[in-house]
C-alpha positions in Angstrom: 38.7 7.1 15.8 40.6 8.5 13.1 41.2 12.0 12.2 39.6 13.4 9.2 42.7 14.9 7.8 44.5 11.4 8.0 41.4 10.0 6.2 41.7 12.6 3.4 45.3 11.9 2.9 45.1 8.2 2.5 42.1 8.8 0.1 44.3 11.0 -1.8 47.0 8.7 -1.8 45.0 6.2 -3.4 43.2 8.5 -6.1 46.8 9.8 -6.7 48.2 6.4 -7.7 45.0 5.6 -9.5 45.6 8.9 -11.5 49.4 7.9 -12.3 48.4 4.5 -13.5 45.7 6.3 -15.6 47.9 8.7 -17.0 50.4 6.0 -18.0 47.8 4.1 -19.6 46.6 7.0 -21.7 50.2 7.7 -22.7 50.7 4.3 -24.4 47.0 4.5 -25.8 48.0 7.7 -27.4 51.4 6.5 -28.7 49.5 3.3 -30.2 47.0 5.5 -31.9 49.5 7.8 -33.3 51.9 4.8 -34.5 48.6 3.6 -36.7 48.2 7.0 -38.0 51.5 7.1 -38.8 51.2 3.6 -40.8 48.3 5.2 -42.6 50.2 8.1 -43.7 53.0 5.8 -45.0 50.3 3.7 -46.6 48.6 6.9 -48.4 52.2 8.3 -49.0 51.6 11.5 -47.2 55.0 12.3 -45.4 53.2 15.1 -43.5 50.7 12.5 -41.5 53.3 10.1 -41.3 55.9 12.7 -40.0 53.8 14.5 -37.5 52.3 11.3 -35.9 55.7 9.8 -35.3 56.9 12.9 -34.0 54.0 12.6 -31.3 54.8 8.8 -30.6 58.5 10.5 -30.1 57.3 13.1 -27.8 55.4 10.6 -25.7 58.2 8.1 -25.4 60.6 11.0 -24.6 58.4 12.0 -21.7 57.9 8.6 -20.5 61.5 8.2 -20.4 62.4 11.2 -18.7 59.6 10.3 -16.1 61.5 6.9 -15.1 62.6 6.8 -11.4 65.9 5.5 -11.4 65.9 5.7 -7.3 62.6 3.5 -7.1 63.7 0.5 -9.2 67.0 0.9 -11.0 67.0 -2.3 -13.0 63.5 -1.8 -14.4 64.0 2.0 -15.2 67.1 1.1 -16.9 65.4 -1.6 -19.1 62.7 0.7 -19.9 64.9 3.4 -20.9 66.7 1.0 -23.2 63.5 0.1 -24.6 62.1 3.6 -25.0 65.4 4.2 -26.5 65.0 1.4 -29.1 61.6 2.5 -30.0 62.7 5.8 -30.9 65.5 4.9 -33.0 63.1 2.5 -35.0 60.5 5.3 -35.2 63.5 7.3 -36.6 64.4 4.7 -39.0 60.6 4.1 -40.0 60.5 8.1 -41.0 63.6 8.3 -42.5 63.4 5.1 -44.7 59.5 4.9 -45.1 59.9 1.2 -43.0 56.6 0.2 -42.2 58.0 -3.0 -40.6 59.5 -0.7 -37.9 56.1 0.9 -37.2 54.6 -2.4 -36.8 57.4 -3.3 -34.4 56.8 -0.2 -32.4 53.2 -0.5 -32.3 53.5 -4.2 -31.0 55.9 -3.4 -28.1 53.8 -0.4 -27.0 50.8 -2.7 -27.0 52.5 -5.2 -25.2 53.9 -2.4 -22.4 50.7 -1.1 -22.1 49.1 -4.4 -21.5 51.8 -5.0 -18.7 51.4 -1.7 -17.3 47.4 -2.1 -17.0 48.0 -5.5 -15.3 50.6 -4.1 -12.8 48.2 -1.1 -12.1 45.1 -3.4 -11.6 47.1 -5.5 -9.3 48.5 -2.6 -7.2 45.0 -1.2 -7.1 43.7 -4.6 -5.8 46.5 -4.8 -3.1 45.6 -1.2 -1.9 41.9 -2.0 -1.6 43.0 -5.1 0.2 45.1 -2.9 2.6 42.6 -0.4 3.0 39.9 -2.9 4.1 42.2 -4.7 6.5 43.2 -1.2 8.2 39.7 -0.5 8.4 38.9 -3.7 10.3 41.6 -3.1 12.5 40.4 0.4 13.2 36.7 -0.4 13.9 38.0 -3.2 16.4 39.9 -0.7 18.3 37.2 1.9 18.3 34.8 -0.9 20.0 37.6 -1.8 22.2 38.0 1.8 23.4 34.0 2.1 23.8 33.9 -1.0 25.9 36.7 0.6 28.5 
């Protein structure tokens, strides 16, 4: 029989992982939305709207960059770091030179990253659910054996 503490721990681990994935997805959604608002500000020749929204995207990218775990997967973290830095540079150029092409490029990169992260999160969720079901089946079998003895 499983202890209640162990079950609660395993459940919280699953929910925490789900939450991390959801937080990442929400951050990318926000960055994409703010990039679009910056484009609208540029189209309307409103430097305040453009600048505020570019600043929001820069803040999100900075947080994503700071949250990278270089110990977990150094190559992936380094590549994402370079991509985040590149997007920050392009956002700065877009803001300074009113370069809408840079905003479009960053929006496309953010959309592709969000889609990739969402697919990875879904894949991990399926894998974790499969492991959970396999573990429960093993434990149910062990409980039946112990009851028979």
